N, C-alpha and C positions, 0 to 999 in steps of 0.2 A: 752744036752737038745734038744728035738725034737719038731718041730711044732705040734700043734698050740702053739704059745708062750703065756705063761700066764703073769700076772702082775709081779710076782716075777722075772721071766726071763727077762722081759723088763727092770725092774729097774737095774738088773745086767748089762745088755747091755749098759745102759745109764751112767754107772759110769764115773765120770769126766765131765759130761755135765754141771752141775751146780757147781760152786765152793762151797766146804764144804759139798756136799751131801754125806752122808754115806750110800752107796748102796752096799749090800752084796748078796752073794749066786749065784749059777749057774754060776760059773766063766768060764765054758767051752762054754758059749753061743757065737755063731758067727752070725753076721747079714746075712740075706738071700742074695744070689747073685744078682747082678744088673739086670740080665735078669728076675728074678722072681719078684723083687721089682718093676720093670717097665713093667710087663706084661700088655697087653692092655685090655681095656674094651669097651663095646659098649656105646658110648656117648649119652646124651639126644638128642632127636629130637629138632631141633631149630624151634620154632613157633613164628614168629615176631608179636608183638602187633601192631595193626594198627588202634587203636581207636582214635588217634589224628592226623589229617592231617597236613602236613607241606610241604613247597616248598623246604626244605632242608632235604630230607630223609636220613636215615642210608643206607649204601651200603654194599654189600657182601664183598668188599675188605677192610672194616674196618673204613669207614668214619662214625662218629657219627651223629645222627640226630641233626638238629639245629632248634630252635624256637625263634622268636622275642618276642612272647607274650604267656602267659598262657591262656588256654581256659577260656572264661567268665563263662561257666557253666561246671565245671569239672565233667566228668563221675565218678560214684561211682565204686571204685575198688571191693567192696563187697556189692552189692545191697541186698543180703540176710542176712546181718548182720555180726558181728564179726566172723572171720573164725577159730579161734584157742582157743575156750573156753576150760578151763581146769586149771591145776595147774600152778603155777609160772614157768618161765623158767629163769634159771641163765646162764648168758653169761659172760665169761671173755674175755676182749679185751683191746685195747690200745687207746691212744689219743695223738694227737700232740698239741692240743689247751688247754687252761685252762679247768679244770674239770667243767662240768655244775652243776647247783644247783641240790640238791637231789630231788627225785621224789615228796616228800611232798611239795616242794617249786617250782616245775617245772610244769607249766601248760601244756606245750607241752608233757612232758613225761606222765603225767596223761592221756591226751587225746589219746596218742599213745597206752597205755595199754587198754583203752576202745575200741579203734578201732580194736585192734588185738583180744581181748577177754580174755586176761590173763595178769598178771603182768610180764613184762620183767625186770629182775634185772641185770643191767650191773655192773660188777666189773671192774673198769677202772684203768689201770696202765699207767703211762707216757711211751712213746715209747722207750726211752733208757733203761728202766728197764724191759721191757717186756720179753726178752729172758730168763733172770734169773728167773722171776716170773713164766714163763711157765715151766721151768725145776723143780723148787721147788714144784709147784703144782702137777706135775706128780709124783714126788718122794713121796709126802705126801699121795697120793692116794685118797684124798677127792676131786673128780673132779666135776666141774660144769657141767651143761647139755651140754654146748657147749663152745668151746674155739677158739679164733683166732690162726691160725698157720702160722707163717711167713715162707717164702721159706727156704729150708734147708741151703742155704749159709748164712742166717742170724740167724739161730737157729738150732744148731746141734742136739737138742733133738727131732726134727721133723723127726723121722725115719719111714720107712715103717713097721718095727717090732712093734713100738709103736702103730701105727694105728691099726694093726692087733690084738694086745693084748687088747686094751682099748677102741677103738672107732668103731662106727657102719659102716659097709659096706652098703652104700646107694644104691647100684646097683639095688636091686629089686624095689625100689621106683622111681628111676630117669632114668634108662637107656632106650634108645629108646622112645617109645610112653608112657611108664609108667609115664613120667614127665607131661603128659597132666593133671594129677590131680593137678598140681602146675603151672598154665599157665604163671605166672609172672617169675618164675624160668626158664621156657621154653623159655622166651623172651631173656635170657642172651646168647650172641653169643657163638658159639661152641669153639672158641679159648680160652675163659675163663674157659671152662670145662676141657681142656686137662691137666693142672697141678693138677687137682683134682683126677686123676687116679693114684692109687698105688696098687700093689699086685693083679692086674687083676680085680680091682673093683673101684667104685666111692666112695671115702672116705671123700669127703669134698664138700662144697658149695663155689662158686666163690664170689669174691669181685671185679667185673669187672672194668677195666680201659681201656682207648682208646689205640689201638695198634699203632696209629700214632706217639706216643711219643710227646714230647713238642718241640717247635721251639727255635731258637735263637731269643729272644725278642729284639726289637729295640725301642728306644725312637725316634719316627718319628718327634716329635716336636723339638727335639734338632738337628736332622739332617737337618730339614727344615731351622732352623736358620742359618746354615752354607751353605745352598743351596747344600747339598750333596745327591747323589743317594745311598740309602742303599741297593743296589742290586748288589754286586760284583759277577762276573762270575767265577773268579779263585782265588787261594790263593794269587797270586801277587796283584790282585786288592783289595782283602780283607785287606792285609797289608797296602796298600796305604790309603784305607778308614779309617783304625784304626789310622793312622798318622794324616790324615786330620781332624778327629773328636776330637782328643785329644787336650786339652787346659789346661796345668798345672796351668796357672795363674788363671783360673776359677775353678780349682780343678775338672776338667772333663777329664775322661779317657775312652778309648774304652771298656776295659774289666776288670773283677775283679777276678773271681774264676779260679785258675790255672787248677783244675781238670776238670771242665766242658769245659774249653777252650781246654784242651787236647782231651776230647771226641769229640769236634767239629772238630778239625783238623783230628782226626782219621776218622771221617765220610767224610770229604773232600777227604781223601785218599781212600775211599771205603773199609776201613778196617773192619774185622769181628766184629760183635756185641757180644763180649765176646768170643764165640767159632765160628769156621767155620767148616762146615761139607762138605766133598767132597768124594763121593763114600763110605760113611760109616766111613771115617777117620776124626778125630777131631783134630783141631789145635787151641790153645788159642791165643788171640790177643797180649798178653804180650810177646810171643815168636816169633813174626813176626817183620820183618824189619820196617814196618809202625809204630810200637810202638816207636822205637828209633827216627824215622823221626819226629813223632809228638812231642816228648819231645824236640827235637832240635828246632822245629818250635815255641813252646811256649817260649823257651829260647830266640829266636830271638825277639819275641814280647816284652819280658821283657826288653831286651837290647835297643829296640827302644823307650822305655818309654811310651808305650801305655797301659800298665796295671797299675791299681791302685797301688800306692806305698806301701800300706799295704796288697797287694794281698796274699803274702806268709806268712804274720805274723798274720793275723786275720781270724777267721772262723765265719760263721754265720751272716755276715754283708752284704752279696752280694745282697740280695733282697732289703735291706734298701738303699744300694748305688745306685741300679738301680731306686728305687722309688724316691730318692731325686736328681737324675741326676748326681751323682758322676761317674757312669759308664753308658754308653749309649747302651750297648749290654750285654745280660745275658741269657745263655741257662737255661731253667727250665721246670718244668712239665706242662701239659696242664691246670691244675686247677689254675696255677699261673696267668694266663691272667686276670681272674676275680678278683683274690686276689689283684693284683697290683692296680687296679682301686679302690677297696674297701678301702685298707689300705693307699694308697699314693695319690689317685686322689684328695681328699679334700685339701691336702697341697702342691701339685705340680701343680700349675696353668698351664692349657693348656696341661696337659699330654695327649699324643697320642701314643698308643702302636701299633707297627707293628710286623712283623715276617720276619725271614730270614731262608731259608733252607740252609744246608751246600753247599757252592759253590764247583765247581769242583776244584781239585788240579791244573790241567792244562788241555790242550786240549786232552791229551791221558789218563788221570786218572780221571774218573768220580766220583763225590761225591755221597753219599747215605744218607739215614736217618735211624738211628738205630731204629728198631721197639721197641715200648714200651711194658713192661710186660702187658699181658692181664688181670692180677690180681695184686692187691696190696698184698693180702694174701688170705688165705682160712679159712673156718669155719668147724671145726670137731665136731661131735656130739657123746657124750658118749653112749656106749652100753646101750640099754633100750628095754623094750617090744615094740612090733610093734605099738600098739596104741599110745604110748608116742612119738615114732619117728615121726609118722604121724602128731601129734599135733605140734611138733617142726617145721616140714617142712611146715605146714600150716602157722605158725607164720612167718617163714623166707620168705615164698611166699608173705606175706603181706608187709614185709620190702623191697621187690623187686618190689612193685607196680610202674608202669612206669610213665614217664612224662605225665602230663595232667590230671591224676586221682586225686581224693581227697586224696588218700593215699600218693601219692608223695608230694602233697602240704603240708600235715600235717608233713610228715617226714622231709622235707627240710626247711619249713618255719613256722612250728608251727601253733598256733591258731590265727585266725584273731582277731585283737584288741590288746591283750597283746604282741603277738609275731610279728605280721606284720600288716601293713595297705595296702590298695589297691590303686594302681595308674592305673586307668583303670582296666584291669583284672589281673594286675601283683602285686605280693606280694613284699612289700618293708619292710625289717626287721627293727624292733625297737631295741633299745639297749637291752631290756629284751629278745627279740627273738634271737638276736645274741648269747647271753649267753646260753639260753636254748637249742637252736638247735645245740650246740656243742656236744650234746648227740651222742655218736659214733655209730649210726645205720649203717653207711657206713662200719664199721669194724665188722659187722656181715654178711651181704650180701648187695646187692644193685641192682638197675635197671641199664641197660646199660647207660654209660656216655652220657649225653645230653648237647649240647651247648646252654646255656641259661643264660642271665644276666639281670634281670629285672630292675636294676638301670641304665643300659646303653644298651638297646637292639640293638642299631645300630652297636655294635661290632660283633654280632653273624655271619653275612655274612663273615667277615674277618676270623673268627675262622673256619668256614666251608671251606672257600677257602684254608686255610693252610692245613687242613686235606686232602682235595682232592688232593693237590699237594704232600703231604708227602707220602700217601699210594702208590704212583707210584714209589717211590724211596726206599721203606723199605728194610732194611737188618735185617732179623730175627736172633734170637739167637736159634740155633737148640737144645740147652740143656735146654731151659726154662722149659719144661714140664717133664724133666727127673730127675732121682735121682742118685747121686753118693755119696756113704758113705764117700769116701775120701774127696771129695769137701766139703761136709757138715762139716766134722770134722776139716779139715786143712786150709780152705780158709781164715778164719779170722786171724789165726796165721801167715800164710805166707804173706798174702796181706797187713797186717799192716807194715811189713818190706819193701815189694816191694813198697807200696805207699809212704813211707818215702823216699826211694831212688829215686823214680820217681820225687817227689817234689824237692829233692836236685839237680837232674840233670836239671830240668826245671829252677830252680833258679840260677844254675851255681855253687852250692856248691860242687857237686859231678861230677866225670868224667863219660861221657857216656859209657866208657869201663867197668865200674863197673856193668852195667846192665847184660852183658853176663854171668858173674860169678854168679850173683844172680839168674838168670833164670836157669842156669845149676843146681844149688843147689835145686831150686824149683822142677825141673823136676825129679831129683833123689829121692827126699824125698816125693813128692806128685803128681806133675803134670802128670807124665807118668801113674801113677795108676788111677788118675782121668780120663785121656783120655781113658784108657782101659775100665773103668766102663761105661763111656758115650757111647762108641762104642758098648758095649754089650747091653746097654739100647736102643740105636737107633735100633739095630737089632731086639730086642724084640718088640718094638713099630711098626716096619715096617713089621713084619711078619704077 
């Protein structure tokens, strides 16, 4: 089978992506080489929205804008009226929260459709079920107008060949100054557009996230009770702080999650953020000495008794432990800062959350901050006539209306009255609003991440200070915007085994020597091929 790849050929190439999918035909299909899949494209011109002033502006090195308060008179995003009048738009995406009320019972959703000019129909799938849903939908052939596409390492069906066969190349609409027709999409930072490039074109829209990543959150109120300074400068000082803050009689421990603790130690060691690139050569952090050093360090913390006694036995409780004070440090995403106050502030009297950047390992080994992914995922649009593509892009432009506009206020906080009340100029969600605004607009596209928390505006300067510190120490992942077919296909399979072994070594159930054999096997069966594909991709993007 020769390019261009048609739908039948794509389905043949996808065999095995989704369990139980009976895909047949064109068995001689081979995916395009990494160099072609990663061919470069001219990115959209970045045009920053400057309609709302702030003393905490976004910066070119990745700091998000911060705002203590919402404008008292929000500017209209579309003063000439709804921008995307036309047929309904069906979007398949996911959700982490409870599914919101359906549109006929959701005041916010109804208002959003009116604001955009057409009905946006979200087909919502729980996050853990989404990769299978994505694969099954592709195989069935009845595609929605747009679909959330997880990064390839989380969804092996998300191939460049699939994009070429079934989805629109948006380059004519978005590259360079063409994006000026969609000014709010143009306001999305350039880093978030890089993973949208495949096959020499722009095949997706971003769902931007802050590159600062998240901090090691600290319960300052609990540190203050013990008169401890939560700012260690080295690993040795960090260990002592963990011992000093741990109080088993009070059921209080320094740390909970072994995996994010390992991530923290790796950053103290200045280790690569997944992959390291040097002179076009790639090395995975699992195959480096720092990986074993970090596993040993977590094992030391366990032996010292500073980790929650259920740390290795329980999953999904770490946020709760931090919120109720069972652990006093917890690495997490940027959005968790607001979430902790929302979920646990009312029941944790005096909660005061601070942040810590990874300390240095020692005087000669400087710590760094792993750069966060510039996108959570991307949105791909089914092939369609030009006029239809433009209508969908106008609708997505509306979903990217930036902070301070009436469009942002509606998208994030719903309708005044049923969904939020005002405290000064700031929207405070009602119980109904909390439910209705779970509508996953952020998993279609979004405006740039903004630091804002109307329930407790005094925390925003600290959030801004964290990002200003973090971006000076960022360690990027050079493979983030690239595609490796082997990585997409094999990572989940191999890393499930490697993660289990890593947990066993950190817990003391497995010998550190077992890691070398596991990595040798990984390199032979997958890792070295991944490396070669990323190196080809890097060369293609760099040329």
